[in-house]
N, C-alpha and C positions, 0 to 999 in steps of 0.2 A: 216569413222573412220579407222584409221591405224591398220594394223596388225604388229606383230613382225616378221621380216624377219628371225631372228635367230631361233625362235621357229618353224617357218614353215620349215626352212632348217633342224632342228633337227628331226622333224617328218618325213620329206622326207628321211633323212638318216636311220631312224628306219625302214621305209618301204622297202628301198633298202636292208638293212641288213636282214630283215625278208624274203624277196623274195629269196635272195641268200641261205638262210638256207633251205627254203622249196623246192627249185628246186633240183632234183636229179643229181647234178653235183659234180665234184671234189672239188668245193669250199664250198659245204654244210658243211662238217665236219671242214674245216679250218676256216670258219668265224663264226662258232657257239661258242659263248662265248670267243672271242679272247682277251678280256681285263681282264679276270679273271672270277669270278663267277657272271657275269652280262650278260644278254641276251637282245635281242631287245624287248622282251615282257615287261620287267620291264620298259624300257624307253618309250615304246609306251603307256602303261597304265598310267604311272605317268604323262606324258605330257598331255594326254587326260584329266586326273583328274584335273591337274593344271589349264588348260584352262576352263574346265567345272566349277570349283569352282569360277574362276575369272569372267567369263562372266555371269553365271546365278545368282551369288550373286548380281551383279549389276542390273540385271533384277528384282530380288527380292526386292532390295532397291527402284528401280525406279517405277516399275509397280505392285508390290505386289506378293503374293504367287501364286495366280491363274494364272497369266501370266507366271510365272516361271514354274509352274507345267505343263501347257499346252505345252510350248515349249519343255520341257524335255520328256514328254510323246510322243509328235510327233516325236522327234528324236529317241526315243526307238522304236516306230512303224516303222519308216523308216528303221532302222537297222534290225528289225524283218522281214520286207518284203524282204530286200536283202538276209537275211539268208535263208528264205523259198525258194526263187528262186534258190539259190545255192544248197539247199538240194534237191529240185525237179529235178534239172539238174543232180545231183549225182544219184538219184534213177532211173530216166528215161533213161539217156544217158550213164553215167559212168558205171552203173551196167551191162548193156548189153555188153559193151566193156570188163568189168572185167571178164566175163565168157569165153573170148577167149584167155585164157592163159596169163592173166595179173595178177600175184600174188599180186603185190603191191596194185592195185586197189581192188582186191578181199579181201585182208586182211583188207583194210580200211572199207569195207562194209560188213564184215562177219556177223554182227548181222542182217543186212537187209536181207541177204540170209537165215539166220537161222529162224528169227521170221516171215518173210513174209511181203508182201507189205503193207497190211492194218495196221498191228500193228506198223511197222516201220514208216509209214507216220503219224499215229496218235501220236506216242510218239515223233516224230521229230517236228510236229507242236506245241506240248506242251513244246518243248525245253528240254525234258527229255533225249531223245536219241540224242547224239551229237557225230557223227563220227569224227575220227581224222582229223585234219586240220579245220573242221567246228565246233570246240568247243570254238573258241575264241569269235566269234560274240555273242553267247548267254550270255557269261560272261559279255560282254560290255552292252548288253541290260539290264541285271539285275542291273548293276552298274548305268546306266542312270536312271532307275526307283528308285534306292536307293538315288540318288543325292538330290531330293527335301527334303526328310526326313532329310538328313544330314545337309543341309543348314538351315532348320527350327529349328532343335534341337540345332545346333550351335548358332543360333541367340537367341533362347528363353531360352536355358539352358546355356551351356558352351561347347566350343570345347574341353575342358579338359575332360569333361564327355564323349563326343563322341569318342575321341581318346582313352580314357581308356577302354571303352566298346569294341571298335574295337580291341585293343591290347589283351584284354582278349579272344576274339573269335579267334584271330590268334594263341594265345598260346594253346587254346583247340584243334585247328586244327593240331598242331604239335604232339599231343598225340592221334590222331585217332578219333576226333570228327565226321569227315565226315563219316567214316565207321560205327560208333555206330549209328549215325542218320539214315543212309541208312538201316541198319538191322531193326531198329525200324519201319521205314516207310513201309518196305516190310512186316513186321509182321501185320500191321494194315490196309494196303491198298492193292489193286490188282497190285501194281507196280511190274513188273517182268523184268525190264531192268537191266542187270548186271552193277555193279558199274563202271567197266572199260569202259563201253560204254556211260557213262554220262560225258565224257570230262576228259582230263588229268589234267587240271588246277583245283586245289582245291579252290572253291570260298570262303570258310570260311577263308582261308589263304590270298588269293590275295585281298580280300576286304580291308585289312589293308593298302596296298599300295595305293589303290584308295582313301581311307579316308584321308590318310596323304597328298596325292596330292591335294585333294579338300581343305583341311585345309590351305595349302600354297597358293592355288589359291584365297581363300577368304581373306587371309592376304594381298596378293598382291593387290587385289581390294581395300582394305582399306589403301593402301600405308604403310603397316606395315610389309614388307618383305625385310629386309636388307640383301638379300642373298649374295650380293657382299662383304659386310663387313664380313659376316660369312666366306666366302671363303678366304678373306685376313688373317683372324685370325687363321683358322683351316687347311690351305692347307698343312702344313708340316706333322701333324699327319695323315691327309687324304692320303698324298703321301706314308707314311710309311705303312699304312694299305693296300692301293691299290697295292703297290709293293710286299708286303709279300704274299697277296692272288694271285697275278699274278704269282709269282714264284711257289706257291703251286699248282696252276692250271696246270702249265706245267710240274711240277715234276712228275705228274702221268704218263706222257709219258716215263719217265725214270725208271719206276719200282716201284714208291711209291704207296702203296696200302692203299687207304682211305675207303675201303669197310665198315669197322666197324663204320666209322664216317659219312657214306653217308647221314644219316638223317639230318646232319647239313648243307649239301650242296644242298639238293634236290630242283630242280627248281619248280616242280609241287606243292610243299607245301610251296614255298617261304620261305625256311629254314633260320635259324638265320644268317649264314654266308653271305647270299645274302642281308640281311637287313643291314649288315655292309659294304659290298663291294659297293653296289649301291650308297649310299650317298657319300662315299669317292670318287668315280669316278665323281659324279656330282659336288662336291666341287672343284675338280681339273679342270674340264671343265669351271666352273665359274671363277676360279682364272686365268686361261690362255685364257679366251675367246677373249682378245684383239689380242693375237697371232693367234688364229684360224681365227679371223676376217681378219687380214692382209693376211693370206694365201688364204682365200676365195675370196679376192679382186684382187689377182694376175691374170694377163691377161689369162694365160693358165689354170687357175682353175675356172675362172669366169663362163664358160658355165656349168660346173658341179654344181657350187653353185646355179645358176639360175634354173637348172633342179631340184635340191633338193627342192628349195623353191616352185616351181610349183607343185611338187608331194605332198609336205606337205600341200599346200593350198587346195588340193582335196584328202585328206588322206582317207576319207570314201570310195569314189568311187574306188580309187586305191587299197585300202586294200581288198575290196570285189572282184574286178576284177582279182586280182592276183591268186585267187584260181582256176579260170578256166585254167590258164596256168599250174598250179601245176597238175591238173587232166590230162591235155594233156601230160605233161612230164612224169608222172607216167605211163600213158598208153604206151608211147613210150619205156619205160625201158624194158618191157617184163619180161624175167626171170633173167635179170642182176640186179646188185645192183645200177649201175649208167648208164647214157646215154653214148653212144659212144662219143669219144673225139670231133669229128667235129660237132656232133649233139648237144653237150653241148653248143658250141659257138652259133649255130643257134638258139636254144631254148632261151638262155639267151638274145641274141640280139633282137629277135622278141618280147619277153616278155617285156623288158624294153622300147622298141620303142613304143609298143602299150600302155603301162601304161602311158608313157609321153604324147602321143597324147590324151589319155583319159583325163589326168589332164589338158592339155591345153584347150581342148574342154569344160570341165567343168568350167574352169576359165573364158573363153570367154562368156559362157552362163550367168554367174553371172554378168560379167562386160566386155562389148565389148572392153574396152580400158585397160583391166587389163594387168599388166606386172610385173614380179618378180623384186622387187626393192632391189638391194644389198646395196644401200646407207642407208637403215634403219636398219643396223645390230647393234642393241642395245637391250640388255636384258631388261633394264628398270625395274629391280626388286626394286631398291631403290627409283625410282620415276616413278610411274605407267603411262604408255601410254595407250590411248584408243585402244580397239581391236574391230574387226568387229563382231557384234552379228550375229550368224548364222540364216538362215531362218528356 
């Protein structure tokens, strides 16, 4: 069953974008939200939700709820295992290195040093304690476990009800629902992990992007997602919105102070401006995807396009592995803010070389004859193509 090369390339690009943001190099600040108030996190989570909705709704239709639940639970367990391995590596190896004059690593694990090994390990295994960088996978684990319920409720009730409930939760999150819930839980349970150690991403806000992505994925599976038609019809207002927010984003560098309005732009709460900017950018990508396709097929760009597809096809392994290189890079920073110039090049080169080799090895393990296919560059939203159902 064929995959969508364009979606794989998009996921690969999101991974590259995320790695460049996380590595302590001069590019980190420059590539963080370069298109406006949109980050790689929105793109990665939305694409994951889109494919999850499409693939697992088809399993639900074909094999029933039990088969769908089993596959999604197994995927969540797999993610959980990857997260625990990374967490234990951070506690066992990174923590020791952090004590040797490495403030960046020490600040990342300050609760671990404060609370002690036993408590940090216990709360980490329960996905309550989520150190910086390692707070994304638990979010994804929760979303994978939420996916069967969303598909079931969407099929039995209505996706309007699901989307409405999700939007109401997102709205509550903008007014401090997470903080209120945290204080209530602390009052009635022995939970003592500080709220700032439970992950930067507000799950009550980010669930809305996941639900919307799954909704579009289910519509795509039903051949009811005319996204290209929407892009043709709405690209001009989308361009105006994207251009205005792009200008606003960079006007901050010239002295514009948006501090009193920061609640509208906040990434961790997936604030309102981001819910406007992200779909505007997506519509522009869909409207001009034929131009992007032609660029990707140019001879001097083709190796990059193939590499992005390869990375996207093994996104889970690449995503988890890149944290190891982030730990190493943060350890090499020492007391500085960034790596030395020559070391930035070395670390970035080694990181991407290893991630690409890992992706190729994972691809060959699944299919010894696998090869990134640039000829299949077609979104196929208007007429659904089959996709590979993950193991």
